[in-house]
N, C-alpha and C positions, 0 to 999 in steps of 0.2 A: 136590460135586466136590473130590477131594483136588488141592492141588497142589503140584508140587515145582519152581518155577522161580526158586529161589534163587542156581543154580548156571548160567552159560552155556558150558560146556567148548568148546573149538575142535571143529571138524567133523572127523571122523576121530580123533579120542581117544576112547580107550575109556574109559565111566564106570564106576566100579568101587564095588560095593554093599561089604558086610559078611558075607562067607557066614559063619555059626557053624551050631551045632548046637542044637537044644531051640526048642520054639514054646509055654512058659509065657508069660502077659503079660510077668513080670518079665526074662523072658531077650530080648525084642523089644528093639532098640537105637531109642533115640531119636535118636541122632548116626549123622554115617557120612560118606566121602567124597562119598555120594548123599544127602546129606542124612537125614532118618530111614525107619528101615523104613517100606515103604508101608502097614505094618498097625500101626504106631505111633499116627497122627491117631483111630483108629479106638476106640484101649483108654479104658478110665474106669479110673485108678490113683488109689488101690492096689486098687479092687475087685476088677481084672482079674489081679491079680498073681500070683496062683495056678490061674488058668485056662488050660484049653487053647487056643491062637488059632490061628487056621488061613486062609489066605487060597486061593482058589481062582483063578487066573487066567481069566476070560471072553473077553475079547480083547485082541487083544497090538497092537502099534504096526505100521503101514501100512509101515513098511522098517527095516532093521536086525535084528538078532539081540538078544532079549530073554530071561535066564537070570535065575530066581528063586530064591530060597532059604527052607526052612521058617520062618525067622523075619522074612519078610519084605522080607528086605535082597534086591537085585537089580544084576545086570549088565545093562550096554545097550551094543551094539556099534554105530553109527549106521551103519557101512561107507559110507560117503559120505552121507549123509542128511542133512540141516539143515531148520531149523525145529522147528515143534511137535510132538510125536509123544507116544502116550498109551496105555495101556492100563487096561482094567476088571478087577475081582475082585470076588469074593463072601467074606463075614467069616463064617467059624464061630467059634461060642464053644461049646467043651464040646461040638462036633460038631453043633451046632445053627445053621441058619443065621439069619444076625443081620441084618438091616436090609437096603434095598435094595443090588444092585452099586454099587461105590464106582469113581472113576476116579482115576489118575495121570497128570498132565499132567506133562512136561517140555522145555526148549526146548533147541535144539541152533544154537548160533551157527555162522555160515558164512563167519567168519573174515573179514580185511578185503575192502573188495571193489576192484575192480581196473580201470580204464577201459581200454578196448580202441579205441575209436572213437568218432567224433562225424558223424552223418550231418544234412545239412538239406535240410527238405523246402518249396517244390520247389526242384528242384537248378539250374532254369535259367529265367529269367523274361526277355521283353522288355516295356518300357515306355516310357511316353511320359517326356519329361521334367517331371520336379517330381508325377509318380505315386507311389501309394503300394502296397505287396506286404507282407502279414504272412509272415513265416519262423518257422519251428517247426523245432526241434532234438531230435534223439533221440540219449542218451549210453549206448553198448553195453557190456559188461564182464561180471563176474563178480561175483556176491552182490549184485545191485542198488545199481550205482553211483548217486551223486546225478546226477539230471538237469538242474541248473543250469548255464548256461552264461554268458559273457558275447560281448557281439555287438560288431561292427567290420565297416565298410565302407571300401572303397577313394577312395569318393567318394559324395557325399549324406550324409545319415543315417540312423541307426536306433537306435531305445530300446531300454532293456533288455527289452522284451517281443519284441523281432524284428520290431517294425513300421519298415520301411525307406521313405524316402523319397528317389525319385531328383533328383539334381542337375538343373539347367537346363538344356535341351538346346541343345547348340553351335553345330547347322550340320553336324555330323557324329555317325556312329553311336559311341556311349560304351560301352566292354565294364568291366565294373567286378566286383569281387570281395565277395563278403559271407562273414563268415568267424563261426562260434562257435567257443569255445574253453570246453573243460571248464573249471568251477571248480575240482572234485574235482582233476586232472591237467592242470595248463596245458601240459604238450607234447603232449596231445592234442584236434585240433580237424578241423572240416569246413569246404569250402568250397564256396559255391553263387556261379552266375554271373547278372549283370543286367545286360542289354542295354538301353541308352537311344538311342531312335531319334532321329535327325535332327530337327531342326523344320522346319514348312512356312511360306514366306514368307506375309505376310496378303495373302489375298486367295486363298489355297489354289493358289500356283503351288511347284512342287518348287525346293528349293535343290538350286543344283547339284552341289554334294559328295555329295547323295545320290542323283543320276540314276545308273541301272545303264548299261550298254551298252544299244542298240538304241532308245533314246529320242532323239527327235529334238526341237529347238526350233524353233518356229516364230516369227514376227516380232511377234506380240504376247501371248508367251508359251504358243501352244497346243502342245502335243508329241503327240506318237504314240508308240507302244509300251508297255513296260511299266514300271511306276514301282514300285522296292522303297523302303520307310520303316524299314527296319530289322529 
């Protein structure tokens, strides 16, 4: 397999070969803006210098436009394509098929990545005091932005892997923010919400601040109605 991965031109930039006439081995360029002629690695010089060398393109890149020339120089226009592209060709020496089809591979860099946003999963959780919850973050953007983030919480603790530990219950519902900030672009972050429920008194009686309308206390702590605990 022949490779031409020494150059990573920016996406959208036209990659120019060195079009010339002539197909003798001596006329095939060893250098050029796009690297060697795709025929050059198949030559055995000086023996092939006076022989007629031709290459017949068998398959073309999956995207963009490829133009080849008699001396093996070529011009490839990515037309927005990025990543690895390739084409195959058959070598002819003095009109005779020589060897198996060869592959030319080149890489088109996509340019700098840009972060457009950060999302956290899950976006909302309800936890008891001291409970743990694992969060994950996805960084979106163009050209594969880095997925690394830093984590922070308005209360409780959260480690570098996104594992959150809720604060101790206080007797009333707590609403907290979990934030993931892109390391690549600190101006982009995502927020999730964690609600920490109020605690119950020992013995299972509801904390008065956690009782909703419709609940009535009895003399011994009994109650009727519906109890919402966060």
